[in-house]
C-alpha positions, 0 to 999 in steps of 0.5 A: 522187126514188124510192129507185133513181134516189136510191141511183144518184145516192148511190153515183155520187157517192161513187164519184166521189170516191174516184177523185177522191181517188185522182187528187189523191193522184198529181197533188198537187191538194188532195183538198178543192178536187176535192170542192168542184169536184164539188159546182159541177158537180152544181149548178144552174149546172153539168152536173147541174142540182141545184136545192139552195139550202135553207141550213136544211138545209145548216146541219143536215147540216153540223152533224152532219158536223162533229161526226163529224169532230172526235170522228174527230179527237180519236179519231186523237190522244192526251192523251199526244202533246198534254201538252206542248203544251198550254197554247200549243195552248189559247192558240191555240185562244182568243186566236188565234181572238179575233185573227183574228176582230178582223183579219179583220173589219177587213179585211172591213169594208174589203172589204165594206163590211159593218157592224161587226158583220157583218164580225167575224161573217165573221172569227169563221166563218173563224177556226179552223183544219180538224182534218180538213185539218190531219191529212190534210196531217200525214199526208203533210207531214212536220214536227217533233214539237212543231209537228205536235202544237201544229198538232193540237192547235190545230185540234180546240180552237179550232173550239168557240170560233170556233163559239162566237163566230159563234153569239154574233155571229148573235145580236147581228145579229140582236137589237141591241137586247136583245143586246150584248158582255156577252152574247156573252162568257156565251154563250161562256164558257157553251158552253165550260165546259159543252162542257167538263164534258160531254165529260170527263164522257162521255168517262170513261164511255166508256172505261170501255165500251170497256174492258168489251165482250167481244172476241166482241162486238167488232162492236159497238164502232163502234157504241157509238162513234158512240153515245157521240159522239152523246150527247156533242154532244146532251147539251152542246147540250141544256144550252147547251154546246158540242156540237163540244167535248164530241164532240172531248173523249171522242173524244180521251178513247177514242183516248188509253185502251188498247183492243183496239177502237181500231185498228177504231175509229179505221179506221171513223171516218176513213171516216165522216171522209171521207164526211162532208168530200165531203158538206159540200164538195159541199153547199159547191159546190151552195150556191155560184152561179158567176154570183154570184162574180165580184163578190166575186172580186178583194175575197174573194181579197184577204180570203183572202191577208190572213187567209193573210199577216196575220191568221193570223201575227199570231194566232200570234206573239201566241199563243205569245210565252211559249210558247218557240217559235222565230222559224222555228217561230213562222211555220210554224205561221203558215203552216200555219193551214189552213181547210176543212170548219169554215167551211163549216159556220158560212158556213151557220150566217151563211146560214141566220140573218137577217144581212142580208149573209149571202150576201156572207159565204158567197161570201167564205166560199168564197174563203177555203177555196179559197185555204187549201187550194191556197195553205197545203196544197199548200205546207207541206211546201216552207216546213218544208224552207226553215225547216229544221224539216222530219222524215223520214218515219218508216221503217217504217208502224205495224203494225196489231196489236191488244193486249188487256188483259194481264190473262192475260199477265206482261211481263217485262224483262231487261237485256242487258249489253254483254258478254252473249253473246245482245247482237245476237242476233235474237229468233229466236236467242233459243230462247224458250218456245213461249208467249212472244208 
């Protein structure tokens, strides 16, 4: 395809994605479902007629896209907000993923007649919640602070665990005589450990760099941010660690550190993550052949409903047994296990491997993502209200004010007594000096 038609196609797809996002915001339709439908329309079974069945290319594109989504998830968070829920979120990201994997795997073995390893692999593929889906939902669905922060922390932290399990299980299936449970456990520990080390080290380096970028070249801050994400993923992956954990931790470090560029970076990466989601869901739509779906539809829907109603709640109740959450809070956490881009990417890992029933696994993931997005994403606010855990919307949007370092300013505070003359006065009535901020 020549450059002109290619750019025309890319521009048309992105424009259609923006229009779909606007329409979804007005109608309440989950935007990710709209992107998925667009991909299916563009595919070989739809009017678009695009022939695409390159699972390896889809895996590579998905890996890059997921890394960018996780970096943006870390950037939108801050350690100060997550500190109070660090322990339960860590348990949900580890123990919760294992419980979800095993329960879903048991069901997959029964529903699809998969081998035990293939069934557990399917469970691992759909075991993690999705950072992009969770953050997008929490922007429009307001729940109590502790619940929201737990979901945010879990959604960024459980992906590396699910990815490590998925890669280890694929290796076990492909090499059943030379790979075993001890190899799987070692691979998971190695990936998490090395990813943690690289993420913390490069996160510290990235915050040091951003604190020293002068305002005169602030336009290069997004370039430096993308470089930090690429270095984190590449370094961790090269030494056998989890690049996804490393890139999330670097984003978390940058987002947690005061910087004159923080809002600029957040806005930039939010757009990048949006494009990544568009690409991932369209790729899923292209790889799904509608004529192959009917024979797995009932079993796929049954697996998706079991994940929503049994596996996810079981994982939450086990992981938060000692977390101090009320029964109602644990019910809401169980309902809020949104699936999205991560299972799609992991499904391409299986599809591009030598796993015998990889197409069945991929088609099952399609139904899991579809049901989770439609059912959980659209009902979360109603469930929160019914459980008495909804929170009021913020009365005023956060002001887009960039505040640089205060090296040339002095911050002074004064205590105002109840009977002081200025009590109740507006700031403009205080007679402050001209250069007071």
